[in-house]
C-alpha positions in Angstrom: 0.0 0.0 0.0 1.4 3.4 -0.9 1.1 6.2 1.5 -0.2 9.4 -0.1 0.1 12.8 1.7 -1.9 15.7 0.3 -2.3 19.2 1.3 -5.5 21.2 1.8 -5.9 25.0 1.1 -4.6 25.9 4.6 -1.5 23.8 4.2 -2.5 20.9 6.6 -1.6 17.4 5.7 -4.0 14.5 5.1 -2.5 11.1 5.0 -4.4 8.2 3.3 -3.3 4.9 1.8 -3.4 3.9 -1.8 -5.5 3.0 -3.5 -7.3 6.2 -2.5 -11.1 6.4 -2.3 -12.8 7.8 -5.3 -13.1 11.6 -5.1 -16.4 13.3 -5.8 -16.6 15.8 -8.6 -16.9 18.6 -6.1 -13.6 17.6 -4.5 -11.9 17.3 -7.9 -13.0 20.8 -8.9 -12.8 22.5 -5.5 -12.5 26.3 -6.0 -9.4 28.2 -5.0 -9.9 30.9 -2.4 -8.8 34.5 -3.2 -5.8 34.0 -0.9 -4.7 30.9 -2.8 -5.2 32.6 -6.2 -3.1 35.6 -5.1 -0.4 33.2 -3.8 -0.4 31.3 -7.1 0.0 34.5 -9.0 3.0 35.6 -7.0 4.6 32.2 -7.3 3.8 31.8 -11.0 5.2 35.3 -11.9 8.4 34.5 -10.0 8.7 31.3 -12.1 8.1 33.4 -15.3 10.9 35.8 -14.2 13.4 33.0 -13.5 12.9 31.5 -16.9 12.8 34.8 -18.7 16.2 35.8 -17.3 17.6 32.3 -17.7 16.5 31.9 -21.3 17.4 35.4 -22.4 21.0 34.6 -21.5 21.0 31.4 -23.6 19.2 33.0 -26.5 21.6 36.0 -26.6 24.7 34.0 -25.9 26.0 34.7 -29.5 25.9 38.4 -28.7 27.0 38.2 -25.0 30.1 36.1 -25.7 32.0 38.7 -27.8 31.1 41.4 -25.4 32.4 39.6 -22.3 35.2 37.5 -23.7 38.0 38.1 -26.3 36.3 38.3 -29.7 38.9 36.3 -31.7 36.4 33.8 -33.1 32.5 34.0 -32.9 32.0 30.3 -32.2 34.6 30.3 -29.4 33.1 33.4 -27.8 29.6 31.8 -28.0 30.9 28.6 -26.4 32.5 30.7 -23.6 29.1 32.3 -23.0 27.4 28.9 -23.0 30.1 27.6 -20.6 29.2 30.5 -18.2 25.6 29.6 -18.8 26.4 26.0 -17.6 28.4 27.3 -14.5 25.2 28.8 -13.2 23.6 25.4 -13.3 26.5 23.9 -11.3 25.6 26.1 -8.3 21.9 25.1 -8.3 22.6 22.1 -6.0 24.2 24.6 -3.5 21.2 26.8 -3.7 19.0 23.7 -3.1 21.0 22.7 -0.1 21.3 26.1 1.5 17.9 27.7 0.7 16.0 24.4 0.7 17.0 23.7 4.3 16.2 27.3 5.2 12.8 27.0 3.6 12.0 23.9 5.8 13.3 25.7 8.8 11.9 29.3 8.6 9.1 28.9 6.0 8.5 29.1 2.3 7.6 32.8 2.0 11.0 34.3 3.2 13.0 32.2 0.8 10.7 33.0 -2.1 11.4 36.7 -1.5 15.1 36.1 -1.2 15.2 34.2 -4.5 13.5 37.0 -6.5 15.8 39.6 -4.9 18.9 37.7 -6.1 17.6 37.2 -9.6 16.4 40.8 -10.2 19.6 42.3 -8.8 22.1 40.1 -10.8 20.1 40.6 -14.0 20.4 44.4 -13.6 24.2 44.0 -13.0 24.6 42.0 -16.2 22.7 44.6 -18.1 25.0 47.5 -17.1 28.4 45.8 -16.9 30.9 47.2 -19.3 32.3 45.0 -22.1 35.6 43.2 -22.4 36.9 45.9 -24.6 36.3 48.5 -21.8 37.4 46.7 -18.6 39.1 43.6 -19.9 38.9 40.3 -18.0 36.8 41.9 -15.2 33.8 41.8 -17.6 33.9 38.0 -17.7 34.5 37.8 -13.9 31.5 39.9 -13.1 29.4 37.9 -15.5 30.5 34.6 -13.9 29.8 35.9 -10.4 26.3 37.0 -11.4 25.6 33.6 -13.0 26.8 31.9 -9.7 24.3 33.9 -7.7 21.6 33.3 -10.2 22.4 29.6 -10.0 21.9 29.6 -6.3 18.7 31.6 -6.7 17.2 29.3 -9.3 18.3 26.2 -7.3 15.4 26.9 -5.1 12.9 29.0 -7.2 11.3 26.4 -9.4 11.2 23.5 -7.0 10.1 25.4 -3.9 7.6 27.6 -5.8 5.9 24.5 -7.2 6.0 22.8 -3.8 4.6 25.9 -2.2 1.8 26.0 -4.8 0.9 22.3 -4.2 0.7 23.0 -0.5 -1.6 26.0 -1.0 -4.0 24.2 -3.5 -6.9 22.0 -2.5 -6.5 18.3 -2.6 -7.1 16.8 -6.1 -6.0 20.0 -8.0 -2.4 18.9 -8.5 -2.9 18.6 -12.2 -4.2 22.2 -12.4 -1.3 23.4 -10.3 1.1 21.7 -12.7 -0.6 23.4 -15.6 -0.7 26.9 -14.1 2.8 26.9 -12.8 4.1 25.5 -16.2 1.9 28.2 -17.9 3.9 30.9 -16.1 7.2 29.2 -16.8 6.3 29.2 -20.5 5.2 32.8 -20.4 8.7 33.6 -19.2 10.2 31.5 -22.1 7.9 33.2 -24.6 8.7 36.7 -23.4 12.4 35.9 -23.6 12.0 34.8 -27.2 9.5 37.6 -28.1 11.5 40.4 -26.6 14.7 39.1 -28.2 13.0 38.9 -31.5 11.5 42.4 -31.3 14.8 43.9 -30.3 16.6 42.2 -33.1 13.9 43.2 -35.6 13.8 46.8 -34.4 17.5 47.4 -33.7 19.1 45.2 -36.3 22.0 42.7 -35.9 24.8 45.3 -35.7 23.2 47.2 -32.8 22.2 44.0 -31.1 25.9 42.9 -31.1 26.9 46.2 -29.8 24.5 47.2 -27.0 21.0 46.1 -28.0 21.4 42.7 -26.2 21.3 44.7 -22.9 17.7 45.8 -23.4 16.0 42.4 -22.6 18.1 42.2 -19.4 17.0 45.7 -18.3 13.4 44.6 -18.9 14.0 41.5 -16.8 15.4 43.4 -13.9 12.4 45.8 -13.8 10.0 42.8 -14.0 11.8 41.3 -11.0 11.2 44.2 -8.8 7.4 44.1 -9.7 7.4 40.4 -8.7 9.2 41.2 -5.4 6.4 43.6 -4.5 3.7 41.0 -5.3 5.3 38.3 -3.3 5.3 40.3 -0.1 1.8 39.0 0.7 2.5 35.3 0.0 0.7 33.0 2.5 3.0 30.7 4.5 2.2 27.0 4.3 4.4 25.8 7.2 3.0 26.1 10.7 5.0 27.6 13.5 5.1 24.2 15.3 6.3 22.5 12.1 9.2 25.0 11.7 10.1 24.7 15.4 10.6 20.9 15.1 12.3 21.0 11.8 15.9 21.2 12.9 18.7 20.9 10.3 19.5 17.4 11.7 15.8 16.3 11.4 15.5 17.7 7.9 18.7 15.9 6.6 17.8 12.7 8.4 14.6 12.7 6.5 16.3 13.4 3.2 18.8 10.5 3.8 15.8 8.2 4.6 14.3 9.2 1.2 17.5 9.0 -0.8 15.9 6.9 -3.5 13.3 9.6 -4.0 16.0 12.2 -4.3 17.7 10.1 -6.9 14.5 9.7 -8.9 13.9 13.5 -8.8 17.4 14.0 -10.2 16.5 12.0 -13.3 12.9 13.1 -13.6 14.2 16.7 -13.7 17.4 16.0 -15.6 15.8 14.2 -18.6 13.1 16.9 -19.0 15.6 19.7 -18.7 18.1 18.2 -21.2 15.2 17.9 -23.7 14.1 21.5 -22.8 17.4 23.2 -23.1 18.3 21.4 -26.3 15.1 22.7 -27.9 15.0 26.2 -26.4 18.7 27.1 -26.2 20.9 24.5 -27.9 19.2 24.3 -31.3 18.7 28.1 -31.6 22.4 28.6 -30.7 23.5 26.0 -33.2 21.3 27.6 -35.8 22.8 31.1 -35.3 26.5 30.2 -34.6 27.1 27.0 -36.4 24.8 27.2 -39.4 24.7 31.0 -39.7 20.9 31.2 -39.9 19.3 34.7 -39.8 18.9 35.6 -36.1 15.5 37.4 -36.7 14.1 34.2 -38.3 15.5 32.1 -35.5 13.9 34.3 -32.8 10.6 34.3 -34.7 10.5 30.5 -34.6 11.5 30.3 -30.9 8.7 32.7 -30.3 6.2 30.4 -32.0 7.6 27.6 -29.9 6.9 29.7 -26.8 3.3 30.2 -27.8 2.9 26.4 -28.2 4.3 25.9 -24.8 2.1 28.5 -23.1 -1.1 27.2 -24.7 -0.2 23.6 -24.3 0.7 23.8 -20.6 -2.7 25.4 -19.9 -4.6 22.7 -21.9 -2.6 19.9 -20.2 -3.2 21.3 -16.8 -6.9 21.2 -17.5 -6.8 17.7 -18.8 -4.7 16.4 -15.9 -6.8 18.1 -13.2 -8.1 15.4 -10.9 -6.2 12.7 -12.7 -3.4 10.4 -11.5 -0.3 12.4 -12.1 1.9 9.2 -11.9 0.2 7.7 -14.9 0.4 11.0 -16.9 4.1 11.2 -16.1 4.9 7.7 -17.3 3.1 8.1 -20.6 4.6 11.5 -21.4 8.1 10.4 -20.5 7.8 7.3 -22.7 6.9 9.5 -25.6 10.0 11.6 -25.1 12.3 8.7 -26.0 11.6 8.5 -29.7 10.7 12.2 -30.2 14.1 13.4 -29.2 15.6 11.8 -32.3 13.8 14.5 -34.4 16.8 16.7 -34.0 18.8 14.5 -36.4 16.8 16.1 -39.2 18.8 19.4 -38.6 22.3 18.6 -39.6 22.9 21.3 -42.3 22.0 24.9 -42.8 18.4 25.6 -43.7 15.7 27.5 -41.8 13.1 25.0 -42.9 14.9 22.1 -41.3 15.4 24.1 -38.1 11.6 25.0 -38.1 10.6 21.3 -38.6 12.7 20.1 -35.7 11.9 22.9 -33.3 8.2 22.8 -33.8 8.0 19.0 -34.4 9.2 18.2 -31.0 7.2 20.9 -29.2 4.2 18.7 -28.3 6.2 16.1 -26.4 8.3 18.9 -24.9 5.3 20.7 -23.4 3.9 17.4 -22.1 7.1 16.7 -20.1 7.7 20.3 -19.0 4.2 20.7 -17.6 4.3 17.8 -15.2 7.8 17.1 -14.0 8.0 19.6 -11.1 4.7 18.5 -9.5 5.8 14.9 -10.0 9.0 15.7 -8.2 7.2 17.3 -5.3 5.0 14.3 -4.9 8.0 12.1 -4.1 8.9 14.0 -0.8 7.0 14.5 2.4 6.0 18.0 3.4 8.5 18.5 6.3 11.5 17.9 4.1 10.0 18.8 0.7 11.9 22.1 0.3 15.3 20.5 0.9 14.7 17.1 -0.9 13.0 18.4 -4.0 15.5 21.4 -4.4 18.5 19.1 -3.9 17.3 16.6 -6.6 16.2 19.4 -8.9 19.5 21.3 -8.5 21.6 18.2 -9.2 19.4 17.1 -12.1 19.5 20.5 -13.8 23.3 21.0 -13.1 24.3 17.6 -14.5 21.9 17.3 -17.4 20.1 20.5 -18.1 22.9 23.1 -17.8 25.3 21.1 -19.9 22.8 20.2 -22.7 23.2 23.4 -24.8 27.0 23.3 -24.7 27.0 19.5 -25.4 24.6 19.8 -28.4 26.6 22.7 -30.0 29.9 21.0 -29.4 28.8 17.6 -30.8 27.4 19.4 -33.9 30.7 21.1 -34.4 32.4 17.7 -34.2 29.9 16.1 -36.6 28.6 13.8 -33.9 25.0 15.1 -33.7 23.6 11.5 -33.3 25.1 11.1 -29.8 22.9 13.8 -28.2 19.5 12.2 -28.8 20.8 8.8 -27.6 22.0 10.5 -24.4 18.6 12.2 -23.8 16.7 8.9 -24.5 18.9 7.0 -22.0 18.1 9.8 -19.4 14.4 9.4 -20.0 14.5 5.6 -19.6 16.5 6.0 -16.3 14.0 8.6 -15.0 11.1 6.0 -15.5 13.1 3.3 -13.7 14.1 5.4 -10.7 10.6 6.9 -10.4 9.0 3.5 -10.2 11.6 2.3 -7.7 11.1 5.3 -5.5 7.3 5.1 -5.7 7.4 1.4 -4.6 9.9 2.0 -1.8 8.7 5.3 -0.3 5.3 6.0 -1.8 4.0 9.3 -3.0 2.9 12.2 -0.9 0.9 14.4 -3.3 -1.9 13.2 -5.5 -2.1 9.6 -6.6 
């Protein structure tokens, strides 16, 4: 019998055993209170900001590289920028360890505020930092330091905001929460592509290479301070007595007990993120730097991809509302295994081939990206959820998501493009195996 822990709108836990009794339609579609709706808005917009800032860096790496590193070769400068992009991921586990433990000790709200402050501040610094031609190596050092802090921030933002949302929402609405949080994530991705496209269209390639790339970063910084204001009224889902008993020793003892669930989260997250960053960052970077495609056309196509992700996540959330998340996860992850091989169609210059691959894999991409964070949250009990989910998320993204863009571009430059889809397919298979093992060993604590 699997133990299932769910959360009511006030954040209290209800523990039942699987198989769960059938829910009535009213339970399935229980309304959100105004407080919960406002909380979901603040959490969702924070996710949108995180992904906007993160994706803008990846999309504009071909412009950022020559401004922060020696501009001897455009491809080398782009790879340097993507390497800094990957370094930010390497610090996500540290963010999960430090801020996840803090979230289980002092509450979710304070950590959610800290996360946004870090992201908004560092985005502004990147926007105004002088170029390599002006201050030399200090430009790259400042960029690296900002990406480290952003890595720590994003190490907690996505996993904790989803866990926070699940704890706020009524029982049975986990599918809707997955959809709405993914909707905001994809709004961030869409805005990153749309604003990059509009800037490129309006300013032109020469201005974008010079200073125009800074405009999307300034917009992101301003957006961050708006989100910070909205998050001041976030409801807290941990009770005072829960925080009082959650000592660091108790938290990490629980995490060690659920080590198999942490391992499963690493691969659940890692496989989805490797697919995601290949489509949203790696392929566009390869198109612009490797195959010399027109950047405005590339940004236009990534914007269309963003629209598909936004609409698709909303639809999938509606369809999955009240359904068994575990079954949905297994089906969508199985579909990812063959679909990732679509990228082998884009092995030579041609905007048509790029469009076919980018948009052809979008359906499976949105299926996987909508569900993985709620599925990860379901594997950890509430009292250690902040730490356990953030740790697994940070390691998964650092090992597999953050390196995906660099790996894809590098393999294409070495004429070894076929290796990357095999790599993502193996990650997807492992995520299924470890998820089933963790569910059998520890049970699930959200949904069914």
